C-alpha positions in Angstrom: 85.0 177.8 162.0 84.3 180.0 159.1 83.5 178.5 155.7 85.6 179.6 152.7 83.8 181.9 150.3 84.7 179.7 147.4 83.2 176.7 149.2 80.0 178.6 149.8 79.8 179.6 146.2 80.4 176.0 145.0 77.7 174.6 147.3 75.2 177.2 146.1 76.0 176.3 142.5 75.8 172.6 143.1 72.2 173.0 144.4 71.3 173.4 140.7 72.4 169.8 140.3 70.1 168.9 143.1 67.2 170.3 141.1 68.4 168.2 138.2 68.4 165.1 140.3 64.7 165.6 140.9 64.1 165.3 137.2 65.7 161.8 137.3 62.6 160.7 139.3 60.2 161.5 136.5 59.9 160.0 133.1 60.1 162.8 130.5 56.9 163.2 128.5 55.4 166.0 126.4 53.0 166.9 129.3 55.9 167.1 131.7 57.9 169.1 129.2 55.0 171.7 129.0 54.8 171.8 132.8 58.6 172.2 133.0 58.6 175.0 130.4 55.9 176.8 132.3 57.7 176.2 135.6 61.0 177.6 134.2 59.1 180.6 132.8 57.5 181.3 136.1 60.8 180.9 138.0 62.6 183.3 135.6 60.0 186.0 135.5 59.5 186.0 139.3 63.3 185.9 140.0 63.9 188.7 137.6 61.0 191.0 138.5 60.5 190.3 142.2 64.1 189.7 143.3 66.8 191.0 141.0 65.0 194.2 139.8 64.0 195.6 143.2 67.6 195.2 144.5 69.0 197.0 141.5 66.5 199.8 141.8 67.3 200.2 145.5 71.0 200.3 144.7 70.9 202.8 141.8 68.3 204.9 143.6 70.9 205.8 146.2 72.9 207.5 143.5 70.4 208.7 140.9 67.2 210.6 140.8 64.1 208.4 140.5 63.6 209.1 136.8 67.3 208.5 136.0 67.4 205.4 138.1 64.3 203.9 136.3 65.8 204.8 133.0 69.1 203.2 133.7 67.6 200.0 135.0 65.1 199.7 132.2 67.8 200.4 129.6 70.0 197.6 131.0 66.9 195.3 131.2 66.1 196.0 127.5 69.8 195.5 126.5 69.6 192.0 128.2 66.5 191.2 126.3 68.1 192.3 123.0 71.1 190.1 123.7 68.8 187.2 124.4 67.0 187.8 121.1 70.3 187.8 119.2 71.3 184.6 121.0 68.1 183.0 119.9 68.8 183.9 116.3 72.3 182.2 116.5 70.8 178.9 117.5 69.6 176.5 114.8 65.9 176.4 114.1 63.8 173.4 115.2 63.8 171.7 111.7 67.6 171.8 111.6 67.9 170.4 115.1 65.4 167.7 114.3 67.4 166.6 111.3 70.5 166.3 113.5 68.8 164.3 116.2 67.7 161.4 113.9 66.5 160.6 110.5 62.9 160.7 111.6 63.3 164.4 112.4 61.2 164.3 115.6 59.9 167.9 116.0 59.0 167.5 119.6 62.5 166.5 120.6 63.9 169.3 118.5 61.7 171.8 120.2 62.7 170.5 123.6 66.4 170.7 122.6 66.1 174.3 121.5 64.2 175.2 124.7 66.9 173.4 126.7 69.7 175.3 125.0 68.1 178.7 125.4 67.2 178.1 129.0 70.6 176.7 129.8 72.4 179.7 128.2 70.1 182.1 130.1 70.8 180.4 133.5 74.5 180.2 132.8 74.5 184.0 132.3 72.4 184.4 135.4 74.5 182.1 137.6 77.8 183.8 136.7 77.1 187.1 138.6 75.4 185.2 141.4 78.7 183.3 142.0 80.6 186.6 142.1 78.1 188.1 144.5 78.2 185.1 146.8 82.0 185.1 146.8 82.4 188.8 147.5 79.7 188.7 150.2 81.5 185.8 151.9 84.8 187.6 151.7 83.4 190.8 153.2 81.3 189.2 155.9 81.2 185.4 156.5 77.7 185.5 158.0 76.4 187.5 155.0 78.1 185.1 152.7 76.3 182.2 154.4 72.9 183.8 154.1 73.6 184.8 150.5 74.7 181.2 149.6 71.6 179.7 151.3 69.2 182.1 149.4 70.9 181.4 146.0 70.9 177.7 146.7 67.2 177.7 147.3 66.6 179.6 144.1 68.9 177.3 142.1 66.9 174.1 142.9 63.9 174.9 140.7 66.3 176.4 138.1 68.1 173.0 137.9 64.8 171.2 137.4 63.8 173.7 134.7 67.1 172.9 132.8 67.0 169.2 133.3 63.6 168.2 132.0 63.9 169.6 128.4 67.4 168.1 128.1 66.2 164.8 129.4 63.3 164.8 126.9 65.5 165.8 124.0 68.2 163.3 124.8 65.9 160.5 126.0 68.1 160.3 129.0 67.4 161.5 132.5 71.1 161.3 133.3 71.9 163.8 130.6 69.2 166.1 132.0 70.7 165.9 135.5 74.2 166.5 134.1 73.1 169.6 132.2 71.6 171.1 135.4 74.8 170.5 137.2 76.9 172.1 134.5 74.7 175.2 134.5 75.2 175.5 138.3 79.0 175.3 138.0 79.0 178.7 136.4 78.7 180.1 139.9 82.1 178.9 141.3 83.6 179.6 137.8 82.4 183.2 138.1 83.9 183.4 141.6 87.3 182.1 140.5 87.5 184.4 137.4 86.5 187.3 139.6 89.3 186.5 142.1 92.0 185.8 139.5 91.5 188.4 136.9 88.4 190.6 137.2 88.2 191.7 140.8 89.4 195.2 139.9 86.3 195.6 137.7 83.7 194.1 139.9 82.5 197.1 141.8 79.0 197.0 143.4 77.6 199.1 140.6 79.1 196.9 137.9 77.8 193.8 139.5 74.3 195.2 139.9 74.4 196.2 136.2 75.4 192.6 135.2 72.5 191.2 137.3 70.0 193.5 135.5 71.4 192.3 132.2 70.9 188.7 133.2 67.4 189.6 134.4 66.6 191.0 130.9 67.9 187.7 129.3 65.6 185.7 131.6 62.6 187.9 130.9 63.0 187.5 127.2 63.6 183.7 127.4 60.5 183.3 129.6 58.2 185.4 127.3 59.6 184.4 123.9 60.6 180.8 124.3 59.3 179.1 127.4 55.7 180.3 128.1 54.5 180.2 124.5 55.5 176.5 124.3 54.0 175.8 127.7 50.7 177.4 126.8 50.2 175.5 123.6 46.7 174.1 123.4 47.7 170.4 123.6 49.1 170.6 127.2 47.9 174.0 128.2 46.7 173.0 131.7 50.0 171.4 132.5 51.8 174.5 131.3 49.6 176.8 133.4 50.1 174.7 136.5 53.8 174.6 135.9 54.0 178.4 135.5 51.9 179.0 138.6 54.1 176.6 140.6 57.3 178.3 139.5 56.0 181.7 140.4 54.8 180.6 143.9 57.9 178.6 144.7 60.3 181.5 143.8 58.2 183.9 145.8 58.4 181.6 148.7 62.2 181.3 148.3 62.6 185.1 148.1 60.4 185.7 151.2 62.0 182.9 153.2 65.6 183.9 152.6 65.9 187.7 151.9 
């Protein structure tokens, strides 16, 4: 019996919640927060540069000369980075967030909340085209859809962990962290539903690959400008380095295991 493409997409998205549940097992501390920021940065950089970018280069390389292909992909990547930078400017700064959290204006919680918001927004944007990709792959070929859903589900588990830990630290609630991870994963079935109901005429393979590169640009900027600088702060530098290394290695394992 074949599995519905929408069911495959939903299961892939819900795996982000599984990553969030792993955060429930750990008490959120500043050291864990640094490790989580490094982990998320490693996951995002590796997923963007070792998974999303090669696929886009291979696709556009079939239609464009090598120089034009590289220029198009780099331009889209840069546009995604610019969009992420503008998003970061729209968010309140850490002092304003601290004032909203409590009267004591805890700067560590404010920094964690801002990291959580930026990371969550980046992964929401990343998960939307993944949902569309899984849905269309399952519609065209059920076996391909199953492989695609399995690969994306494996990628989503560490992403869910990366979202959950800073939310749990900022809210002082591991349940809130797990819920935030689950919500970020629900962008995948939402993307599939929107694509089927209203946008399927626009979602050509070229458009979808362009959207993926934009999302990769967002994740690269978030990793370099928000996550890794906080992870490598002197106070918990070792935890941040270990987290970043683990994120890179785990994502590479996932990419290699389920191409």
